[in-house]
Biopython code that builds the backbone (N, CA, C, O; Angstrom):
import numpy as np
from Bio.PDB.StructureBuilder import StructureBuilder

atoms = [
    (1, "MET", "N", (7.261, -17.343, -25.605)),
    (1, "MET", "CA", (8.573, -17.038, -26.125)),
    (1, "MET", "C", (9.459, -16.590, -24.967)),
    (1, "MET", "O", (8.977, -16.019, -23.988)),
    (2, "SER", "N", (10.728, -16.847, -25.085)),
    (2, "SER", "CA", (11.701, -16.486, -24.062)),
    (2, "SER", "C", (12.485, -15.251, -24.492)),
    (2, "SER", "O", (12.336, -14.759, -25.611)),
    (3, "ILE", "N", (13.323, -14.760, -23.579)),
    (3, "ILE", "CA", (14.208, -13.638, -23.918)),
    (3, "ILE", "C", (15.099, -14.034, -25.089)),
    (3, "ILE", "O", (15.310, -13.248, -26.011)),
    (4, "GLU", "N", (15.622, -15.267, -25.045)),
    (4, "GLU", "CA", (16.478, -15.747, -26.135)),
    (4, "GLU", "C", (15.688, -15.846, -27.436)),
    (4, "GLU", "O", (16.217, -15.554, -28.509)),
    (5, "GLY", "N", (14.428, -16.255, -27.347)),
    (5, "GLY", "CA", (13.577, -16.336, -28.529)),
    (5, "GLY", "C", (13.322, -14.963, -29.124)),
    (5, "GLY", "O", (13.321, -14.800, -30.345)),
    (6, "ALA", "N", (13.106, -13.977, -28.264)),
    (6, "ALA", "CA", (12.896, -12.610, -28.736)),
    (6, "ALA", "C", (14.156, -12.069, -29.394)),
    (6, "ALA", "O", (14.087, -11.362, -30.399)),
    (7, "LEU", "N", (15.304, -12.406, -28.822)),
    (7, "LEU", "CA", (16.577, -11.997, -29.411)),
    (7, "LEU", "C", (16.715, -12.597, -30.804)),
    (7, "LEU", "O", (17.054, -11.892, -31.754)),
    (8, "ALA", "N", (16.456, -13.891, -30.930)),
    (8, "ALA", "CA", (16.579, -14.572, -32.222)),
    (8, "ALA", "C", (15.582, -14.030, -33.241)),
    (8, "ALA", "O", (15.934, -13.830, -34.404)),
    (9, "ALA", "N", (14.349, -13.791, -32.820)),
    (9, "ALA", "CA", (13.330, -13.268, -33.737)),
    (9, "ALA", "C", (13.700, -11.870, -34.213)),
    (9, "ALA", "O", (13.504, -11.539, -35.383)),
    (10, "THR", "N", (14.231, -11.055, -33.320)),
    (10, "THR", "CA", (14.635, -9.702, -33.702)),
    (10, "THR", "C", (15.817, -9.748, -34.652)),
    (10, "THR", "O", (15.854, -9.006, -35.633)),
    (11, "GLU", "N", (16.786, -10.615, -34.371)),
    (11, "GLU", "CA", (17.931, -10.749, -35.277)),
    (11, "GLU", "C", (17.475, -11.192, -36.664)),
    (11, "GLU", "O", (17.992, -10.705, -37.669)),
    (12, "ALA", "N", (16.514, -12.109, -36.727)),
    (12, "ALA", "CA", (15.996, -12.572, -38.021)),
    (12, "ALA", "C", (15.292, -11.440, -38.757)),
    (12, "ALA", "O", (15.457, -11.290, -39.968)),
    (13, "ALA", "N", (14.506, -10.639, -38.035)),
    (13, "ALA", "CA", (13.810, -9.513, -38.669)),
    (13, "ALA", "C", (14.797, -8.486, -39.199)),
    (13, "ALA", "O", (14.599, -7.919, -40.274)),
    (14, "LEU", "N", (15.848, -8.252, -38.450)),
    (14, "LEU", "CA", (16.845, -7.269, -38.877)),
    (14, "LEU", "C", (17.698, -7.775, -40.031)),
    (14, "LEU", "O", (18.241, -6.980, -40.799)),
    (15, "ALA", "N", (17.818, -9.093, -40.156)),
    (15, "ALA", "CA", (18.626, -9.680, -41.233)),
    (15, "ALA", "C", (17.841, -9.867, -42.523)),
    (15, "ALA", "O", (18.410, -10.239, -43.549)),
    (16, "ALA", "N", (16.545, -9.612, -42.476)),
    (16, "ALA", "CA", (15.704, -9.795, -43.668)),
    (16, "ALA", "C", (16.202, -8.886, -44.786)),
    (16, "ALA", "O", (16.657, -7.772, -44.528)),
    (17, "PRO", "N", (16.113, -9.369, -46.045)),
    (17, "PRO", "CA", (16.588, -8.551, -47.150)),
    (17, "PRO", "C", (15.763, -7.278, -47.298)),
    (17, "PRO", "O", (14.585, -7.233, -46.945)),
    (18, "GLY", "N", (16.394, -6.276, -47.813)),
    (18, "GLY", "CA", (15.713, -5.005, -48.039)),
    (18, "GLY", "C", (16.510, -3.869, -47.450)),
    (18, "GLY", "O", (17.378, -4.084, -46.604)),
    (19, "PRO", "N", (16.223, -2.668, -47.889)),
    (19, "PRO", "CA", (17.023, -1.520, -47.462)),
    (19, "PRO", "C", (16.650, -0.953, -46.101)),
    (19, "PRO", "O", (17.400, -0.150, -45.545)),
    (20, "HIS", "N", (15.503, -1.355, -45.551)),
    (20, "HIS", "CA", (15.033, -0.719, -44.321)),
    (20, "HIS", "C", (14.854, -1.730, -43.204)),
    (20, "HIS", "O", (14.459, -2.873, -43.439)),
    (21, "HIS", "N", (15.144, -1.304, -42.006)),
    (21, "HIS", "CA", (14.873, -2.127, -40.829)),
    (21, "HIS", "C", (13.636, -1.568, -40.129)),
    (21, "HIS", "O", (13.219, -0.444, -40.411)),
    (22, "PRO", "N", (13.049, -2.341, -39.223)),
    (22, "PRO", "CA", (11.863, -1.848, -38.499)),
    (22, "PRO", "C", (12.194, -0.570, -37.725)),
    (22, "PRO", "O", (13.329, -0.378, -37.289)),
    (23, "THR", "N", (11.206, 0.292, -37.560)),
    (23, "THR", "CA", (11.398, 1.499, -36.754)),
    (23, "THR", "C", (10.860, 1.306, -35.336)),
    (23, "THR", "O", (11.099, 2.133, -34.456)),
    (24, "ALA", "N", (10.130, 0.200, -35.123)),
    (24, "ALA", "CA", (9.591, -0.078, -33.789)),
    (24, "ALA", "C", (9.369, -1.573, -33.627)),
    (24, "ALA", "O", (9.080, -2.286, -34.588)),
    (25, "VAL", "N", (9.510, -2.026, -32.395)),
    (25, "VAL", "CA", (9.210, -3.410, -32.043)),
    (25, "VAL", "C", (8.255, -3.358, -30.853)),
    (25, "VAL", "O", (8.561, -2.757, -29.823)),
    (26, "VAL", "N", (7.096, -3.995, -31.007)),
    (26, "VAL", "CA", (6.087, -4.027, -29.949)),
    (26, "VAL", "C", (6.091, -5.434, -29.355)),
    (26, "VAL", "O", (5.770, -6.407, -30.038)),
    (27, "CYS", "N", (6.450, -5.531, -28.105)),
    (27, "CYS", "CA", (6.531, -6.825, -27.419)),
    (27, "CYS", "C", (5.289, -7.004, -26.548)),
    (27, "CYS", "O", (4.789, -6.041, -25.966)),
    (28, "ASP", "N", (4.797, -8.233, -26.461)),
    (28, "ASP", "CA", (3.623, -8.474, -25.629)),
    (28, "ASP", "C", (3.993, -8.816, -24.189)),
    (28, "ASP", "O", (3.176, -9.340, -23.432)),
    (29, "ASP", "N", (5.227, -8.512, -23.826)),
    (29, "ASP", "CA", (5.730, -8.859, -22.509)),
    (29, "ASP", "C", (7.011, -8.040, -22.297)),
    (29, "ASP", "O", (7.827, -7.931, -23.212)),
    (30, "ASP", "N", (7.192, -7.476, -21.125)),
    (30, "ASP", "CA", (8.394, -6.684, -20.854)),
    (30, "ASP", "C", (9.673, -7.517, -20.925)),
    (30, "ASP", "O", (10.720, -7.012, -21.330)),
    (31, "LYS", "N", (9.593, -8.787, -20.533)),
    (31, "LYS", "CA", (10.793, -9.634, -20.570)),
    (31, "LYS", "C", (11.298, -9.813, -21.995)),
    (31, "LYS", "O", (12.505, -9.828, -22.234)),
    (32, "LEU", "N", (10.376, -9.948, -22.937)),
    (32, "LEU", "CA", (10.787, -10.110, -24.328)),
    (32, "LEU", "C", (11.534, -8.879, -24.823)),
    (32, "LEU", "O", (12.437, -8.982, -25.653)),
    (33, "ALA", "N", (11.156, -7.724, -24.313)),
    (33, "ALA", "CA", (11.835, -6.496, -24.717)),
    (33, "ALA", "C", (13.326, -6.550, -24.385)),
    (33, "ALA", "O", (14.137, -5.962, -25.101)),
    (34, "ALA", "N", (13.697, -7.244, -23.312)),
    (34, "ALA", "CA", (15.112, -7.371, -22.957)),
    (34, "ALA", "C", (15.875, -8.090, -24.068)),
    (34, "ALA", "O", (17.002, -7.711, -24.387)),
    (35, "GLY", "N", (15.277, -9.116, -24.654)),
    (35, "GLY", "CA", (15.907, -9.805, -25.778)),
    (35, "GLY", "C", (16.006, -8.918, -27.003)),
    (35, "GLY", "O", (16.997, -8.963, -27.731)),
    (36, "VAL", "N", (14.981, -8.113, -27.232)),
    (36, "VAL", "CA", (14.992, -7.167, -28.349)),
    (36, "VAL", "C", (16.104, -6.148, -28.150)),
    (36, "VAL", "O", (16.845, -5.849, -29.087)),
    (37, "TYR", "N", (16.228, -5.612, -26.938)),
    (37, "TYR", "CA", (17.294, -4.656, -26.642)),
    (37, "TYR", "C", (18.654, -5.261, -27.005)),
    (37, "TYR", "O", (19.485, -4.620, -27.648)),
    (38, "LYS", "N", (18.855, -6.492, -26.582)),
    (38, "LYS", "CA", (20.138, -7.161, -26.809)),
    (38, "LYS", "C", (20.430, -7.298, -28.304)),
    (38, "LYS", "O", (21.544, -7.022, -28.749)),
    (39, "ALA", "N", (19.435, -7.723, -29.073)),
    (39, "ALA", "CA", (19.616, -7.897, -30.517)),
    (39, "ALA", "C", (19.905, -6.562, -31.201)),
    (39, "ALA", "O", (20.773, -6.478, -32.070)),
    (40, "LEU", "N", (19.174, -5.524, -30.806)),
    (40, "LEU", "CA", (19.391, -4.207, -31.414)),
    (40, "LEU", "C", (20.795, -3.693, -31.118)),
    (40, "LEU", "O", (21.459, -3.144, -31.997)),
    (41, "ARG", "N", (21.237, -3.870, -29.903)),
    (41, "ARG", "CA", (22.572, -3.389, -29.526)),
    (41, "ARG", "C", (23.665, -4.168, -30.255)),
    (41, "ARG", "O", (24.679, -3.591, -30.646)),
    (42, "ARG", "N", (23.470, -5.465, -30.439)),
    (42, "ARG", "CA", (24.454, -6.268, -31.182)),
    (42, "ARG", "C", (24.622, -5.751, -32.603)),
    (42, "ARG", "O", (25.696, -5.886, -33.190)),
    (43, "ARG", "N", (23.579, -5.165, -33.155)),
    (43, "ARG", "CA", (23.604, -4.601, -34.514)),
    (43, "ARG", "C", (24.063, -3.150, -34.525)),
    (43, "ARG", "O", (24.153, -2.532, -35.586)),
    (44, "GLY", "N", (24.352, -2.607, -33.352)),
    (44, "GLY", "CA", (24.785, -1.222, -33.271)),
    (44, "GLY", "C", (23.647, -0.223, -33.392)),
    (44, "GLY", "O", (23.882, 0.954, -33.665)),
    (45, "LEU", "N", (22.409, -0.682, -33.189)),
    (45, "LEU", "CA", (21.250, 0.204, -33.275)),
    (45, "LEU", "C", (20.957, 0.812, -31.907)),
    (45, "LEU", "O", (21.138, 0.167, -30.875)),
    (46, "ARG", "N", (20.507, 2.050, -31.917)),
    (46, "ARG", "CA", (20.228, 2.785, -30.682)),
    (46, "ARG", "C", (18.727, 2.831, -30.422)),
    (46, "ARG", "O", (17.920, 3.014, -31.333)),
    (47, "ILE", "N", (18.380, 2.658, -29.147)),
    (47, "ILE", "CA", (16.987, 2.726, -28.705)),
    (47, "ILE", "C", (16.821, 4.073, -28.014)),
    (47, "ILE", "O", (17.582, 4.340, -27.084)),
    (48, "PRO", "N", (15.926, 4.908, -28.377)),
    (48, "PRO", "CA", (14.909, 4.843, -29.410)),
    (48, "PRO", "C", (15.304, 5.546, -30.714)),
    (48, "PRO", "O", (14.483, 5.648, -31.626)),
    (49, "ASP", "N", (16.537, 6.029, -30.815)),
    (49, "ASP", "CA", (16.933, 6.810, -31.989)),
    (49, "ASP", "C", (16.731, 6.053, -33.291)),
    (49, "ASP", "O", (16.250, 6.614, -34.276)),
    (50, "ASP", "N", (17.103, 4.764, -33.294)),
    (50, "ASP", "CA", (16.963, 3.947, -34.499)),
    (50, "ASP", "C", (15.702, 3.088, -34.472)),
    (50, "ASP", "O", (15.017, 2.946, -35.485)),
    (51, "VAL", "N", (15.403, 2.522, -33.319)),
    (51, "VAL", "CA", (14.251, 1.626, -33.169)),
    (51, "VAL", "C", (13.610, 1.864, -31.807)),
    (51, "VAL", "O", (14.289, 1.841, -30.781)),
    (52, "SER", "N", (12.295, 2.093, -31.802)),
    (52, "SER", "CA", (11.542, 2.192, -30.555)),
    (52, "SER", "C", (11.153, 0.792, -30.099)),
    (52, "SER", "O", (10.957, -0.104, -30.921)),
    (53, "VAL", "N", (11.042, 0.608, -28.790)),
    (53, "VAL", "CA", (10.659, -0.697, -28.227)),
    (53, "VAL", "C", (9.612, -0.454, -27.141)),
    (53, "VAL", "O", (9.751, 0.452, -26.318)),
    (54, "THR", "N", (8.559, -1.282, -27.153)),
    (54, "THR", "CA", (7.540, -1.223, -26.102)),
    (54, "THR", "C", (7.280, -2.615, -25.549)),
    (54, "THR", "O", (7.607, -3.625, -26.173)),
    (55, "GLY", "N", (6.688, -2.641, -24.372)),
    (55, "GLY", "CA", (6.325, -3.907, -23.742)),
    (55, "GLY", "C", (4.937, -3.825, -23.133)),
    (55, "GLY", "O", (4.200, -2.858, -23.325)),
    (56, "VAL", "N", (4.607, -4.873, -22.396)),
    (56, "VAL", "CA", (3.338, -4.936, -21.665)),
    (56, "VAL", "C", (3.623, -5.595, -20.325)),
    (56, "VAL", "O", (4.319, -6.609, -20.272)),
    (57, "ASP", "N", (3.108, -5.049, -19.270)),
    (57, "ASP", "CA", (3.132, -5.584, -17.902)),
    (57, "ASP", "C", (3.615, -4.565, -16.889)),
    (57, "ASP", "O", (3.084, -4.502, -15.780)),
    (58, "ASP", "N", (4.609, -3.766, -17.243)),
    (58, "ASP", "CA", (5.240, -2.818, -16.326)),
    (58, "ASP", "C", (5.809, -3.519, -15.102)),
    (58, "ASP", "O", (5.564, -3.119, -13.964)),
    (59, "ILE", "N", (6.572, -4.573, -15.362)),
    (59, "ILE", "CA", (7.284, -5.237, -14.265)),
    (59, "ILE", "C", (8.529, -4.419, -13.927)),
    (59, "ILE", "O", (8.885, -3.507, -14.674)),
    (60, "ALA", "N", (9.184, -4.725, -12.831)),
    (60, "ALA", "CA", (10.349, -3.970, -12.372)),
    (60, "ALA", "C", (11.431, -3.875, -13.451)),
    (60, "ALA", "O", (12.140, -2.871, -13.527)),
    (61, "LEU", "N", (11.561, -4.898, -14.275)),
    (61, "LEU", "CA", (12.561, -4.899, -15.349)),
    (61, "LEU", "C", (12.391, -3.701, -16.278)),
    (61, "LEU", "O", (13.379, -3.185, -16.801)),
    (62, "ALA", "N", (11.163, -3.254, -16.491)),
    (62, "ALA", "CA", (10.899, -2.145, -17.422)),
    (62, "ALA", "C", (11.665, -0.885, -17.018)),
    (62, "ALA", "O", (12.181, -0.169, -17.876)),
    (63, "ALA", "N", (11.738, -0.618, -15.735)),
    (63, "ALA", "CA", (12.459, 0.562, -15.255)),
    (63, "ALA", "C", (13.949, 0.297, -15.104)),
    (63, "ALA", "O", (14.734, 1.237, -14.979)),
    (64, "ALA", "N", (14.351, -0.977, -15.113)),
    (64, "ALA", "CA", (15.762, -1.316, -14.957)),
    (64, "ALA", "C", (16.506, -1.320, -16.289)),
    (64, "ALA", "O", (17.727, -1.161, -16.315)),
    (65, "LEU", "N", (15.775, -1.501, -17.406)),
    (65, "LEU", "CA", (16.427, -1.484, -18.710)),
    (65, "LEU", "C", (16.938, -0.083, -19.015)),
    (65, "LEU", "O", (16.429, 0.904, -18.484)),
    (66, "ASP", "N", (17.947, -0.005, -19.874)),
    (66, "ASP", "CA", (18.492, 1.285, -20.272)),
    (66, "ASP", "C", (18.470, 1.401, -21.785)),
    (66, "ASP", "O", (19.187, 0.669, -22.467)),
    (67, "PRO", "N", (17.665, 2.303, -22.322)),
    (67, "PRO", "CA", (16.794, 3.253, -21.649)),
    (67, "PRO", "C", (15.561, 2.556, -21.066)),
    (67, "PRO", "O", (15.189, 1.462, -21.490)),
    (68, "GLU", "N", (14.941, 3.216, -20.088)),
    (68, "GLU", "CA", (13.759, 2.633, -19.453)),
    (68, "GLU", "C", (12.679, 2.370, -20.501)),
    (68, "GLU", "O", (12.487, 3.158, -21.428)),
    (69, "LEU", "N", (11.983, 1.253, -20.336)),
    (69, "LEU", "CA", (11.039, 0.741, -21.324)),
    (69, "LEU", "C", (9.659, 1.378, -21.224)),
    (69, "LEU", "O", (9.065, 1.431, -20.147)),
    (70, "THR", "N", (9.154, 1.861, -22.358)),
    (70, "THR", "CA", (7.754, 2.277, -22.457)),
    (70, "THR", "C", (6.926, 0.997, -22.445)),
    (70, "THR", "O", (7.241, 0.047, -23.161)),
    (71, "THR", "N", (5.874, 0.968, -21.639)),
    (71, "THR", "CA", (5.116, -0.259, -21.469)),
    (71, "THR", "C", (3.651, 0.041, -21.173)),
    (71, "THR", "O", (3.278, 1.183, -20.901)),
    (72, "VAL", "N", (2.842, -0.987, -21.231)),
    (72, "VAL", "CA", (1.436, -0.876, -20.867)),
    (72, "VAL", "C", (1.259, -1.576, -19.519)),
    (72, "VAL", "O", (1.548, -2.763, -19.373)),
    (73, "ARG", "N", (0.782, -0.818, -18.553)),
    (73, "ARG", "CA", (0.542, -1.373, -17.215)),
    (73, "ARG", "C", (-0.876, -1.927, -17.164)),
    (73, "ARG", "O", (-1.838, -1.243, -17.514)),
    (74, "LEU", "N", (-0.990, -3.169, -16.725)),
    (74, "LEU", "CA", (-2.311, -3.741, -16.507)),
    (74, "LEU", "C", (-2.284, -4.574, -15.245)),
    (74, "LEU", "O", (-1.235, -5.060, -14.822)),
    (75, "ASP", "N", (-3.430, -4.729, -14.663)),
    (75, "ASP", "CA", (-3.554, -5.498, -13.429)),
    (75, "ASP", "C", (-3.604, -6.978, -13.805)),
    (75, "ASP", "O", (-4.660, -7.498, -14.163)),
    (76, "ALA", "N", (-2.464, -7.645, -13.722)),
    (76, "ALA", "CA", (-2.369, -9.042, -14.154)),
    (76, "ALA", "C", (-3.297, -9.942, -13.342)),
    (76, "ALA", "O", (-3.870, -10.888, -13.881)),
    (77, "GLU", "N", (-3.445, -9.658, -12.070)),
    (77, "GLU", "CA", (-4.322, -10.476, -11.231)),
    (77, "GLU", "C", (-5.779, -10.349, -11.695)),
    (77, "GLU", "O", (-6.488, -11.348, -11.814)),
    (78, "LEU", "N", (-6.210, -9.128, -11.952)),
    (78, "LEU", "CA", (-7.577, -8.905, -12.443)),
    (78, "LEU", "C", (-7.762, -9.538, -13.824)),
    (78, "LEU", "O", (-8.811, -10.115, -14.112)),
    (79, "PHE", "N", (-6.751, -9.428, -14.667)),
    (79, "PHE", "CA", (-6.797, -10.016, -16.002)),
    (79, "PHE", "C", (-6.996, -11.537, -15.906)),
    (79, "PHE", "O", (-7.826, -12.107, -16.614)),
    (80, "GLY", "N", (-6.232, -12.177, -15.032)),
    (80, "GLY", "CA", (-6.358, -13.619, -14.830)),
    (80, "GLY", "C", (-7.698, -13.998, -14.230)),
    (80, "GLY", "O", (-8.310, -14.991, -14.625)),
    (81, "GLU", "N", (-8.147, -13.200, -13.274)),
    (81, "GLU", "CA", (-9.435, -13.440, -12.624)),
    (81, "GLU", "C", (-10.581, -13.395, -13.647)),
    (81, "GLU", "O", (-11.433, -14.283, -13.688)),
    (82, "ARG", "N", (-10.578, -12.344, -14.462)),
    (82, "ARG", "CA", (-11.632, -12.194, -15.469)),
    (82, "ARG", "C", (-11.567, -13.309, -16.507)),
    (82, "ARG", "O", (-12.602, -13.816, -16.941)),
    (83, "GLY", "N", (-10.367, -13.689, -16.901)),
    (83, "GLY", "CA", (-10.217, -14.774, -17.869)),
    (83, "GLY", "C", (-10.735, -16.094, -17.322)),
    (83, "GLY", "O", (-11.409, -16.843, -18.029)),
    (84, "MET", "N", (-10.422, -16.378, -16.073)),
    (84, "MET", "CA", (-10.885, -17.614, -15.441)),
    (84, "MET", "C", (-12.402, -17.605, -15.317)),
    (84, "MET", "O", (-13.052, -18.618, -15.575)),
    (85, "GLN", "N", (-12.968, -16.469, -14.924)),
    (85, "GLN", "CA", (-14.421, -16.381, -14.791)),
    (85, "GLN", "C", (-15.093, -16.570, -16.152)),
    (85, "GLN", "O", (-16.120, -17.243, -16.248)),
    (86, "ALA", "N", (-14.523, -15.983, -17.197)),
    (86, "ALA", "CA", (-15.081, -16.147, -18.550)),
    (86, "ALA", "C", (-15.028, -17.615, -18.965)),
    (86, "ALA", "O", (-15.989, -18.120, -19.547)),
    (87, "LEU", "N", (-13.939, -18.303, -18.680)),
    (87, "LEU", "CA", (-13.816, -19.724, -19.012)),
    (87, "LEU", "C", (-14.868, -20.546, -18.263)),
    (87, "LEU", "O", (-15.531, -21.404, -18.846)),
    (88, "LEU", "N", (-15.009, -20.273, -16.973)),
    (88, "LEU", "CA", (-16.012, -21.000, -16.189)),
    (88, "LEU", "C", (-17.418, -20.742, -16.711)),
    (88, "LEU", "O", (-18.239, -21.658, -16.766)),
    (89, "ASP", "N", (-17.706, -19.483, -17.100)),
    (89, "ASP", "CA", (-19.018, -19.156, -17.666)),
    (89, "ASP", "C", (-19.267, -19.951, -18.936)),
    (89, "ASP", "O", (-20.348, -20.513, -19.109)),
    (90, "VAL", "N", (-18.298, -20.007, -19.817)),
    (90, "VAL", "CA", (-18.448, -20.737, -21.089)),
    (90, "VAL", "C", (-18.647, -22.220, -20.815)),
    (90, "VAL", "O", (-19.500, -22.856, -21.435)),
    (91, "LEU", "N", (-17.873, -22.774, -19.897)),
    (91, "LEU", "CA", (-18.009, -24.192, -19.560)),
    (91, "LEU", "C", (-19.377, -24.506, -18.964)),
    (91, "LEU", "O", (-19.877, -25.622, -19.108)),
    (92, "ASP", "N", (-19.982, -23.530, -18.299)),
    (92, "ASP", "CA", (-21.317, -23.705, -17.722)),
    (92, "ASP", "C", (-22.424, -23.308, -18.697)),
    (92, "ASP", "O", (-23.597, -23.305, -18.324)),
    (93, "GLY", "N", (-22.071, -22.974, -19.935)),
    (93, "GLY", "CA", (-23.062, -22.628, -20.942)),
    (93, "GLY", "C", (-23.594, -21.214, -20.838)),
    (93, "GLY", "O", (-24.605, -20.885, -21.458)),
    (94, "ARG", "N", (-22.927, -20.376, -20.062)),
    (94, "ARG", "CA", (-23.344, -18.979, -19.929)),
    (94, "ARG", "C", (-22.481, -18.080, -20.806)),
    (94, "ARG", "O", (-21.355, -18.429, -21.160)),
    (95, "THR", "N", (-23.020, -16.934, -21.143)),
    (95, "THR", "CA", (-22.247, -15.928, -21.868)),
    (95, "THR", "C", (-21.426, -15.139, -20.858)),
    (95, "THR", "O", (-21.975, -14.616, -19.888)),
    (96, "PRO", "N", (-20.120, -15.047, -21.074)),
    (96, "PRO", "CA", (-19.296, -14.285, -20.123)),
    (96, "PRO", "C", (-19.708, -12.822, -20.077)),
    (96, "PRO", "O", (-20.141, -12.253, -21.079)),
    (97, "ASP", "N", (-19.567, -12.224, -18.906)),
    (97, "ASP", "CA", (-19.831, -10.795, -18.759)),
    (97, "ASP", "C", (-18.803, -10.007, -19.559)),
    (97, "ASP", "O", (-17.617, -10.336, -19.574)),
    (98, "ALA", "N", (-19.280, -8.966, -20.220)),
    (98, "ALA", "CA", (-18.362, -8.062, -20.907)),
    (98, "ALA", "C", (-17.864, -7.043, -19.896)),
    (98, "ALA", "O", (-18.581, -6.682, -18.963)),
    (99, "GLY", "N", (-16.690, -6.601, -20.076)),
    (99, "GLY", "CA", (-16.162, -5.584, -19.167)),
    (99, "GLY", "C", (-14.742, -5.232, -19.542)),
    (99, "GLY", "O", (-13.983, -6.066, -20.033)),
    (100, "ASP", "N", (-14.404, -4.000, -19.306)),
    (100, "ASP", "CA", (-13.064, -3.528, -19.607)),
    (100, "ASP", "C", (-12.128, -3.797, -18.440)),
    (100, "ASP", "O", (-12.536, -3.826, -17.279)),
    (101, "ILE", "N", (-10.890, -3.989, -18.776)),
    (101, "ILE", "CA", (-9.845, -4.082, -17.764)),
    (101, "ILE", "C", (-8.998, -2.825, -17.940)),
    (101, "ILE", "O", (-8.465, -2.589, -19.024)),
    (102, "PRO", "N", (-8.870, -2.023, -16.897)),
    (102, "PRO", "CA", (-8.128, -0.773, -17.048)),
    (102, "PRO", "C", (-6.658, -1.023, -17.378)),
    (102, "PRO", "O", (-6.012, -1.904, -16.812)),
    (103, "VAL", "N", (-6.158, -0.226, -18.303)),
    (103, "VAL", "CA", (-4.744, -0.262, -18.665)),
    (103, "VAL", "C", (-4.223, 1.165, -18.675)),
    (103, "VAL", "O", (-4.992, 2.120, -18.783)),
    (104, "GLU", "N", (-2.917, 1.295, -18.562)),
    (104, "GLU", "CA", (-2.293, 2.613, -18.580)),
    (104, "GLU", "C", (-1.002, 2.538, -19.378)),
    (104, "GLU", "O", (-0.166, 1.667, -19.140)),
    (105, "LEU", "N", (-0.846, 3.447, -20.319)),
    (105, "LEU", "CA", (0.402, 3.549, -21.068)),
    (105, "LEU", "C", (1.409, 4.298, -20.209)),
    (105, "LEU", "O", (1.167, 5.430, -19.789)),
    (106, "VAL", "N", (2.542, 3.651, -19.953)),
    (106, "VAL", "CA", (3.604, 4.254, -19.160)),
    (106, "VAL", "C", (4.729, 4.609, -20.130)),
    (106, "VAL", "O", (5.516, 3.751, -20.531)),
    (107, "VAL", "N", (4.788, 5.881, -20.497)),
    (107, "VAL", "CA", (5.764, 6.336, -21.491)),
    (107, "VAL", "C", (7.093, 6.591, -20.797)),
    (107, "VAL", "O", (7.192, 7.375, -19.853)),
    (108, "ARG", "N", (8.108, 5.904, -21.298)),
    (108, "ARG", "CA", (9.452, 6.087, -20.780)),
    (108, "ARG", "C", (10.372, 6.406, -21.961)),
    (108, "ARG", "O", (9.906, 6.914, -22.982)),
    (109, "ALA", "N", (11.625, 6.126, -21.841)),
    (109, "ALA", "CA", (12.612, 6.611, -22.816)),
    (109, "ALA", "C", (12.850, 5.689, -24.018)),
    (109, "ALA", "O", (13.705, 6.000, -24.847)),
    (110, "SER", "N", (12.136, 4.577, -24.144)),
    (110, "SER", "CA", (12.432, 3.635, -25.228)),
    (110, "SER", "C", (11.657, 3.895, -26.516)),
    (110, "SER", "O", (11.761, 3.127, -27.472)),
    (111, "THR", "N", (10.880, 4.980, -26.542)),
    (111, "THR", "CA", (10.092, 5.277, -27.747)),
    (111, "THR", "C", (10.320, 6.714, -28.186)),
    (111, "THR", "O", (10.537, 7.615, -27.376)),
    (112, "ALA", "N", (10.260, 6.892, -29.515)),
    (112, "ALA", "CA", (10.404, 8.216, -30.124)),
    (112, "ALA", "C", (9.825, 8.147, -31.514)),
    (112, "ALA", "O", (9.680, 7.055, -32.064)),
    (113, "PRO", "N", (9.488, 9.281, -32.099)),
    (113, "PRO", "CA", (9.025, 9.253, -33.504)),
    (113, "PRO", "C", (10.134, 8.686, -34.391)),
    (113, "PRO", "O", (11.314, 8.860, -34.088)),
    (114, "PRO", "N", (9.765, 8.008, -35.486)),
    (114, "PRO", "CA", (10.801, 7.475, -36.375)),
    (114, "PRO", "C", (11.634, 8.603, -36.958)),
    (114, "PRO", "O", (11.126, 9.687, -37.244)),
    (115, "SER", "N", (12.913, 8.332, -37.130)),
    (115, "SER", "CA", (13.794, 9.351, -37.726)),
    (115, "SER", "C", (13.518, 9.433, -39.220)),
    (115, "SER", "O", (13.094, 8.461, -39.845)),
    (116, "THR", "N", (13.761, 10.587, -39.765)),
    (116, "THR", "CA", (13.558, 10.779, -41.209)),
    (116, "THR", "C", (14.813, 10.358, -41.952)),
    (116, "THR", "O", (15.927, 10.619, -41.498)),
    (117, "PRO", "N", (14.633, 9.702, -43.104)),
    (117, "PRO", "CA", (15.820, 9.206, -43.841)),
    (117, "PRO", "C", (16.675, 10.323, -44.374)),
    (117, "PRO", "O", (17.698, 10.068, -45.009)),
]
sb = StructureBuilder()
sb.init_structure("model")
sb.init_model(0)
sb.init_chain("A")
sb.init_seg("    ")
for serial, (resi, resn, name, xyz) in enumerate(atoms, 1):
    if name == "N":
        sb.init_residue(resn, " ", resi, " ")
    sb.init_atom(name, np.array(xyz, "f"), 0.0, 1.0, " ", f" {name:<3s}", serial, name[0])
structure = sb.get_structure()
């Protein structure tokens, strides 16, 4: 999905019938969060007062957004390396090694508890 796709998906979610809008949007990529920010602002919603937003990757954009984006930092190179090794193991008929990839939650200003109605 692209930034524009995230913007469109967020606008569609916010336009859905019903009295309540989402209180949080969890993006699987920091770039997508930029599209979410744009859609929320077009609706006059405040981050994080009205809607919290999170991402994954902790790329430079996360700290450049306003407010700065809460995100999950992971070692993308290690993630790719482990994924490739697992694929090669499966293709060779072996069971891939199990193992954790370290991640870190980087809490910034884009998240807050939901407001009470």
